[in-house]
C-alpha positions in Angstrom: -228.4 103.7 39.5 -229.1 107.4 40.2 -231.5 110.0 38.5 -229.8 111.4 35.6 -229.5 115.3 36.3 -230.1 117.5 33.8 -228.1 120.1 33.6 -227.6 122.2 30.9 -224.8 122.0 28.5 -221.3 124.5 29.4 -221.7 127.9 28.4 -219.4 128.7 25.1 -216.5 130.7 25.9 -217.1 134.5 25.5 -214.4 135.9 23.4 -212.3 138.3 25.2 -209.7 140.3 22.4 -205.7 139.7 24.2 -205.7 143.4 24.8 -208.5 142.9 26.9 -207.3 139.5 28.7 -204.5 141.5 29.4 -205.5 144.6 31.3 -208.3 141.9 33.5 -205.3 139.7 34.1 -203.8 142.9 35.4 -206.7 143.3 37.5 -206.3 140.2 39.4 -202.8 140.6 39.3 -202.7 143.7 41.4 -205.0 143.9 43.3 -204.9 146.1 46.5 -206.6 145.3 49.5 -206.7 148.6 50.7 -208.7 150.1 47.6 -212.3 148.6 47.4 -212.2 150.2 43.5 -209.0 147.5 42.6 -211.6 144.9 44.3 -213.9 145.6 42.1 -212.2 145.7 39.3 -210.1 142.6 40.4 -214.2 140.7 41.2 -214.9 141.5 37.3 -212.2 140.8 35.8 -212.5 137.5 37.1 -215.7 137.2 36.2 -214.9 137.8 32.5 -211.8 135.8 32.4 -214.1 132.7 33.6 -216.9 133.1 31.2 -214.0 133.6 27.9 -211.7 130.8 29.6 -208.8 132.8 28.5 -206.2 130.2 29.0 -203.7 133.0 30.0 -204.8 133.8 33.2 -205.2 130.3 34.5 -202.3 131.3 36.3 -203.8 134.0 37.6 -207.0 133.1 38.9 -205.0 130.3 40.5 -202.6 133.0 42.4 -205.6 134.7 43.3 -208.0 132.3 44.7 -204.9 130.8 46.4 -204.4 133.7 48.6 -205.0 133.8 52.4 -208.5 134.2 53.2 -209.0 137.7 54.0 -211.8 139.6 55.0 -211.1 142.3 52.5 -210.2 140.2 49.1 -213.1 137.5 50.2 -215.3 138.9 47.1 -212.3 138.3 44.9 -211.1 135.5 46.1 -214.3 133.5 45.3 -214.9 135.0 42.5 -212.0 134.0 41.0 -212.1 130.3 42.4 -215.5 130.8 40.5 -214.1 131.6 37.2 -211.4 128.2 37.5 -214.8 126.2 37.6 -216.2 127.5 34.4 -212.5 125.8 32.7 -212.2 122.8 31.0 -210.9 120.2 33.7 -207.0 120.9 33.0 -204.7 118.9 35.7 -203.7 122.9 36.2 -207.1 124.2 37.2 -207.8 120.9 39.1 -204.7 121.1 41.3 -205.5 124.6 42.0 -209.0 124.1 43.1 -207.9 121.3 45.0 -204.7 123.0 47.1 -207.9 124.9 48.6 -209.8 121.9 49.5 -206.5 120.2 50.9 -205.0 123.7 53.1 -205.0 124.3 56.3 -205.0 124.3 59.4 -208.5 124.9 60.1 -208.6 128.0 62.6 -209.3 127.2 66.1 -211.2 128.3 68.9 -208.7 130.1 71.5 -209.8 130.7 75.2 -210.0 133.7 76.9 -207.2 135.9 78.4 -205.4 134.7 81.7 -205.9 138.0 82.8 -210.1 138.5 81.1 -211.5 137.1 84.1 -210.5 139.9 86.4 -211.2 142.8 84.6 -214.0 144.5 86.4 -214.3 146.7 83.3 -215.9 144.3 80.7 -217.1 142.1 83.6 -214.6 139.0 82.4 -216.2 138.8 78.7 -214.8 140.9 76.9 -211.5 139.4 75.9 -213.7 136.3 75.4 -216.4 137.8 73.4 -213.6 139.7 71.0 -211.5 136.2 70.7 -214.9 134.4 70.0 -215.9 137.2 66.7 -212.5 136.7 65.5 -212.6 133.2 65.8 -215.9 133.1 63.6 -215.2 135.2 61.6 -211.4 133.9 60.2 -213.8 130.2 60.6 -216.3 132.3 57.7 -213.7 132.8 55.3 -211.7 129.4 55.6 -215.3 127.6 54.8 -216.3 130.1 52.0 -213.2 129.7 50.1 -213.4 126.0 51.0 -216.7 125.9 49.6 -216.8 127.5 46.8 -213.4 125.1 45.7 -215.5 122.3 46.3 -218.3 123.4 44.0 -215.7 124.5 41.1 -214.8 121.2 41.6 -218.1 120.0 41.1 -218.4 121.7 37.7 -215.7 120.2 36.2 -215.9 116.6 37.8 -212.2 116.0 37.9 -211.3 112.2 39.0 -208.4 113.6 39.8 -210.4 115.7 42.8 -211.8 112.6 44.4 -209.8 112.0 46.9 -209.3 115.8 48.3 -213.2 115.6 48.2 -214.0 112.7 50.8 -211.1 113.7 52.9 -212.7 117.0 53.0 -215.5 115.7 54.5 -213.7 114.7 57.7 -212.2 118.2 58.0 -214.9 120.5 57.3 -218.5 118.8 58.4 -219.9 121.9 57.9 -219.9 121.4 54.1 -220.9 118.3 53.8 -224.0 118.4 51.3 -221.9 120.3 48.8 -218.8 117.6 48.8 -221.6 115.2 48.7 -223.1 117.1 45.2 -219.2 117.1 44.6 -219.0 113.6 44.6 -221.9 112.2 42.7 -221.0 114.8 39.7 -217.5 113.7 39.6 -218.9 109.7 39.5 -217.0 106.3 39.8 -214.4 107.7 40.8 -215.9 109.3 44.2 -217.5 106.1 44.7 -214.8 104.4 44.2 -213.1 106.3 47.5 -216.1 105.8 49.8 -215.9 102.5 49.5 -212.0 102.3 50.2 -212.9 104.8 53.3 -215.8 101.5 54.6 -213.4 99.1 53.9 -210.7 100.7 56.2 -208.3 100.6 53.3 -208.0 104.1 52.8 -204.1 105.3 54.4 -204.7 109.4 54.2 -208.1 108.4 55.8 -206.4 106.6 58.2 -203.7 109.0 58.7 -206.1 111.8 59.2 -207.7 109.9 61.5 -205.1 108.9 63.6 -203.2 112.4 63.8 -206.6 114.3 64.4 -208.0 111.7 66.8 -211.0 111.7 65.0 -212.1 108.3 66.1 -213.0 108.4 69.8 -214.4 111.3 72.0 -212.5 111.8 75.8 -214.5 114.5 77.3 -214.0 118.5 76.2 -210.7 118.3 78.1 -209.4 115.2 77.5 -209.1 113.8 80.6 -212.3 111.6 80.2 -212.1 107.8 79.8 -212.2 107.6 76.0 -215.1 106.3 73.8 -215.4 105.3 70.4 -216.9 107.5 67.5 -218.7 106.1 64.2 -217.9 109.3 62.3 -215.8 107.2 59.4 -218.4 105.2 58.9 -221.4 107.1 59.3 -220.1 109.7 56.4 -218.8 107.5 54.2 -222.0 105.5 54.7 -224.4 108.7 53.8 -222.4 109.7 50.9 -222.3 106.1 49.3 -226.0 105.7 49.3 -226.3 109.3 46.4 -224.9 106.9 44.0 -227.8 104.3 44.6 -225.4 101.5 43.1 -226.2 98.2 44.1 -222.1 97.3 43.7 -222.0 99.1 47.5 -224.0 96.5 49.2 -221.7 94.4 50.2 -219.5 97.0 52.0 -222.1 99.0 53.5 -223.4 95.1 54.9 -220.0 94.4 56.5 -219.6 97.8 57.7 -222.7 96.7 60.0 -220.7 93.9 61.3 -218.6 96.6 63.8 -220.2 97.6 66.5 -222.5 100.2 66.4 -221.0 104.0 68.1 -221.9 107.5 68.2 -221.9 110.2 65.0 -220.1 112.2 67.6 -220.3 113.8 71.4 -222.7 116.8 72.7 -222.1 117.7 76.6 -220.3 114.8 77.0 -223.5 112.6 76.1 -223.4 110.5 72.6 -225.6 112.1 69.5 -229.1 110.0 69.1 -227.4 108.0 65.8 -225.0 105.6 64.7 -223.3 104.7 61.5 -226.4 102.0 61.4 -227.9 105.1 60.7 -226.3 105.9 57.7 -226.1 102.4 56.8 -230.0 101.8 57.2 -230.8 105.4 55.0 -228.4 104.5 52.2 -229.8 100.3 52.3 -233.3 102.0 52.0 -232.4 104.1 48.8 -230.7 101.4 46.3 -232.7 98.7 47.2 -231.5 96.2 47.0 -233.6 93.2 47.7 -229.6 91.1 49.4 -230.1 93.1 52.6 -233.6 92.7 53.6 -232.2 89.2 55.6 -229.0 91.1 57.2 -230.9 94.5 57.7 -233.6 91.7 59.1 -231.9 89.5 61.6 -229.9 92.8 62.7 -233.2 94.8 63.5 -235.0 91.5 65.0 -232.0 91.7 68.0 -232.2 94.8 69.7 -230.1 93.5 72.1 -227.5 94.4 69.1 -228.6 97.6 68.9 -227.1 101.0 70.5 -230.4 102.4 73.2 -231.4 105.7 72.4 -232.9 107.0 75.2 -235.0 109.4 76.2 -232.2 112.1 76.9 -230.3 111.2 74.1 -233.7 111.7 71.7 -234.0 115.3 73.2 -230.5 116.5 72.8 -230.1 118.7 70.0 -229.1 117.6 66.7 -226.6 120.4 65.6 -224.1 120.2 68.9 -221.3 122.8 68.2 -218.4 121.3 70.8 -217.4 118.5 68.7 -215.3 118.4 65.3 -218.3 116.6 63.6 -220.6 118.7 66.0 -220.4 122.2 64.3 -223.3 121.7 61.4 -226.3 119.7 61.7 -225.2 116.1 60.1 -226.5 114.4 57.4 -230.1 113.6 57.6 -230.9 110.0 57.6 -234.6 108.6 56.8 -234.8 106.6 60.4 -233.2 108.9 62.8 -233.3 109.0 65.9 -233.6 104.9 66.2 -231.6 102.8 63.6 -233.6 100.3 62.6 -236.7 100.7 60.1 -240.2 100.0 61.6 -241.6 96.6 60.8 -244.6 96.7 58.9 -247.9 95.8 61.3 
């Protein structure tokens, strides 16, 4: 079983007089994006309302938290999200945070304007650089609000959020570590969702992968022959190991029956890790004796294992060109080789 995390007991609500609650609700409801003073007042009000766990403020906090990410309001939006994480895990509060985790679409990187290459004054880079900066700004705001909501749901330990958090692991792999912490905090409901994914029983994950073609790499422009990608099994297996639950071993071992495939592609080349890395690492963490013989059999038959070439070893593990490569992948102990080394 996982080590017990010694968390401090939830803080008691700080008493706020009804008039003070009403004034602070008004501050976050009437926030003015053009006024730094109004934004600062809303941030402080959100923090105070969260500390007070004021029931009358929940709807106003949810409304502010669910506003579209805005560079002027981001501090107040995140403050409202964090405040909701201090409330009891009611259906209303959890649903308000889940909407943030679920919302899309993810900002996409647009190409340069057609006439940018002919721009003699900018050398063909001015518009492209401006668009890249705008994309990075939008992505940062997008991830900031989602990350805050993921953390808040982890604090609430709400089983109803498990499904959305598992989907978020594939939509926003940059936030994988936060998502893993939240899933473990929620507990058995999260583990069951991950097992459904690894067994292939999650209709929601199937739909996501089919819609966004996350199970294959077809080249940067989509003109190449498609190659399989093991992101589904890779991320689910990594997260399952965090529960240290021997009951998950049969599902992890069954996943080894599927052919190894790269977790992602970078510069048209495969990543130096496959789903086997994640599965072996989780089996190592769990330490179940029943896994020893199947793993030994696989590792003894190198013909079934992917070849980690020198070129794969030299590629970086933080490639920027695919959905699953915009941030470092989850750490596994046996990367880039998939089999643990045999004792001599």
